[in-house]
C-alpha positions, 0 to 999 in steps of 0.5 A: 500499500502507498505511504502518505507523504508529508505536505512540506511545501507549505507557505509559512506566513502569519495573517492573523493578530491574535498570537501571543507574543509570549506564553502566560505562565504563573511564577509557580510554573516557572520555577518548576520549569527553571528547576527542571532546566537545572537538571539538564546539560546540553553541550553543543559541539563544533558542528552544533550538534547537541549532546544532552545529559540528564539524570533521568530519561525525562531529563534527557527528553526535556533537553532534547526538545529544547535543544530542537526548538533552538535549532528549528522551532517552526518545523516542530510546530508544523509537524504538529499543526499537521498532525492536529489537522489544522493546517487550513488555519494557516494555509487556508481552504487549499489544504481543507480536506487534508485536515479532514483526512487527518481528523478522520484517521487520528482522533484527538480524544482517542489520543488524550485518552491514551495519555491518561492510561500511559505507564508512569515512565511514559508520562513523564517523558510526555510531560518533559516533551511539552515542558521543554517546548513550553519553557522554550517559548517562555524564554524566547518571546521573540518567537512567534508561533505560527498557531500553537502557543501551548504544546500539550503532553498528548501531542506525541501520541498523535505521531507514534512513528518517526517515518516521513510516510507514517500515515497510511491510507491504502489506495485512497486519495485525498481527492476521493475524500473530497468528492465523497464529502463535498459531492465536488470533484474539481481539484480544489481544496486539497493537495494530493500526495505523490503515490508513485515517486520513489523517495525512500532510503538505504540500509546496509549491514555487515557482519564481522566475517565481511570486516577488516576489523572483525566488528559489525558495520551499519550504514544509515542513510535515510532519503528525506526531505531535506532538514526533515531530521537533525543529528543529536545525542541524549544520555541519562543515568537510567541507561540511555545513551543514544546517537542518531537522527530525530524527526523534529518535534519527537523525543526518540531517536528514529535511526541511530545506534547506542553502544550496543546496537543500531537500527536503520529504518527504510520505508515499507510497502507492506500492506497495513491498511486495507479498503472495504466496500460497505453495503449501506441502506438508508431508512427514513434518512438514517444510514445502516451498513450491513455486516454478517446479514445484519443492519447496523447504524452507520457511526455519524460524527461531525467534524468542524475544520476552520480555515483561513480566509481574508485574515479570518478563521472560517468554520466548515462543518462536516458530517462524517461516517464510519462502520466497524471497519473504519472511516468512510473515506471514498465512493467507488463503483456506487459503494462506500469505501471505508478504511481499516488502519492503524495510523497511531498507537500508544504501543507504537510509541512505546516501541519507538522508545525502547528500542533505543535502550536495547543492550542486545539482540534479544532486547531489540527483538522483544522491541520488535514483538510489540509489532506496532511499527506500521511504516518501516523495515529495519536493518540492524547490526550490533556489537556481538556481531549479529546482523538482521533484517525485518521487512515491516513489523505491524502485519494483520492476519487476513485471508491469504487467498484475497488480493488485499491491495484491492477493495474487500467486501466489508460486510462479512466477518471473514474479511476482518483482521484476525489479529496480528502476525508473530514476528517470526512469521513475517519476512526477516532474515538473521545472520545470513551466511553472505555476511551482508544485508541491504534494503533500498525500499526494495523487495526483501527477497534480494535483501542478501543476494542469493541467501535472501528469504524466498518469495513462495514461503511468504503470503503476498501481503507481507511483501508486495514490494518490488525490486528498484534500481538502487537495490540492483545497485546494492546487491552488485557491489555487496556480492563481491569478496571485498572486506569492509572498513567504515570508509570503504562502506561510506565509499560504496554507500556514495556509488552513483551508477544509474543502473536504470540506464544500463537497460535504457540506453541500449535501447536508444542506441538501437532505435537510433541506429535502426531508424535515423539514417546518416543523411538526415537532419536528425542524424547530424543533430543526434550523432554526437549526443548518442556517441556520448551516451554509448561510451558513458560508463552509467555514473552520475558525475559532476562534469558529466554531460552524459549524465545530464543527457541521460537524467533529463532524457529519462525524465521525458519517458513513459512515467511507468518507469518511475513507478517504485511502490506497487501492490500485489500482482503488479510489475515492479520498477525494474520489470516495467523498465525492461518492458519498456525498453524491449518494447518501445518504438523510436517515437517513444525515445528519440524525440524525447532526446531531441527535446532534451537537446533543444532545452539545453541548447536554449538554456545553457547555449549547448547541450554539452552541459555538465551535470554539476551546472544544472544539479545543484544545492542551494540553502538560503534561507531557514524557511520550510518552504524554500525559494530557489534563485539562480542568481544566489550562490549554490553548489554543484552536485554530482549525484543522480536521483535515487529513482535511477539507481543512484545509491546517494540520492539527490532529488532535484526539480526545476523551481519557478521556471529556474535554469537549474535543478535544486535539490530538496529530497535525498540523502540528509542524515547519513552515518556509518557506525562500527561496534567494536569495543569502542563505538566508531562512527562518521556522519553527514548532514545536508547543509548543517544542523541549524535551521538559523540562516545566521548560524554558522551551523546552517551551511557548515556541512554544504561543501562536505555534503557536496563531496561526500566528506564525513565528519567523526561522530563524537559519541564519548563525552570525553570527546564532546568535551574536547570539542565543545562549543558551548555548554549550558542549561536549557534556558541559560 
């Protein structure tokens, strides 16, 4: 099923005057928060990365959230505005139905109830989360929230998974939701999420048998919207000491490591949400749905959403419907369609926290046994030499004879979920004999090359994911007999081979040679570009004109070759590309290359334009919705898009009729860690750790990012102190 992509392109403005300049906090509350802050020490190292130390886990969470606020409060706030279903209050009617979708899938009242019944240890962490952000706002009256002037301790229970695609809606679109609840099918008042375009991540693990040191190594490479996750370390005297990437506004390290083990999450396409066709009857103006030959009343709920219009908040009321399967989200073939999903749960938040304190493989497996992670695969390595892979985690038990990517009959109990699969029933692999594991949002049936799990041993809904070209590239690299070091892992993680062109370019050359005659105008126009592509090694490079030609050309081909996330029974990206290349006629390939040549000549006065001239990194402000400008400084980037097979992903688009492509998604936080007697790790961020354009840590890693040059991770406090830039208590 397709994952919900965060709505990140948000015009960040404040059009209303009722915002408070600072929180109104009682003297008693101020005193309490000041005492909490004194228990926490934050040490900023020479890269601006916060290392947080507290006596208790709750102290560490307080420091973590305070440090996050210092680095980028607006991203914290925006994440929770979205999860509260209140985007329309700042962005207007254009996201009205996105808010309705969230409110149908995430119930605030259930969230508040979870907070009340949370175990004491979790409630302490939740309280610290809210205390820290509210203390920050008190201490920084110059910070003007767009909407949220006070944060509640139940907010983290709205978003219990750190993934950028944590919301699952099966194959249902926001447009269908709008059509159902408004009766209007025009393209107004919602932003449709991308379904088929690959973003994804890479995770690699190497057992001692594959490393020069005899220690296991983990490679952490999430591909997200740039600046979506900062780099942090949090420690306490209660056994917490974890380093890695945290999603803005969350209190757990999402992808990272402690001294014992590490974990990398890649987005999963495991079926975790299902569509049901309901049999609806209208009796005297009341709706009923059929279930096991009985008529039951449709659950009705009124939801009010406010949207900003001309500086004022306008309320809009919706009467929404639900059955025992879930909320009604669409109408197809005359039938109401409900959605069964698990888009937030307290168990998921517990799992997100406890795995960060795992001391060994058994501990980590106990965290996995909570079966609450709905959106991720996991690549794992530890200090005892174990490596492991889990494909998904929360997987409902269903009738294996049905295709659960399709709409299912919701009127019978036979189609209900029958609990959850035990972890040992799901697709997983522990310590394969080849000594390495990889996942690039691709099928688990290539996770260890020839030693991978076998597809025929698993129910299709457990792994509908297909192969992609990053997966092809990773298997090619790791199938050799090389012994790895940390630096070699990093170098291989930056392999820029665009493996899709091994299939596409020969087909293009064949079409040219068979169809374009030497005496034609087309031949004289295309002969040299074709020759350059024919002699290209398929690696993206800064100085390569072939890379420019190939990438620009591929984007103009049949979009089927970009389709990365597939449902059960569909062909994957690699199969679709092979079919296209095999069956494409000249008219599907040659005119597209001619268009690229024409466009490059127009923009650059020559089609022989190096990829680094076109493909750029620019971070000119700390705004969420960045504006890119050809007249402002930018850096050339040699990496290509992950969709075409490059392991380091740099997804770039033309912005506002720009001459250059500007990157906005791909390699963000990248880290390689070796689990020896002492942790050895290196990391890199897109740009820098601070969201403040005036900070020296806003772009201090930008040139390193361009060159794939990693910095040493400061995991041990003695090393942090040697490289300390600032040591302080929150609020000081």
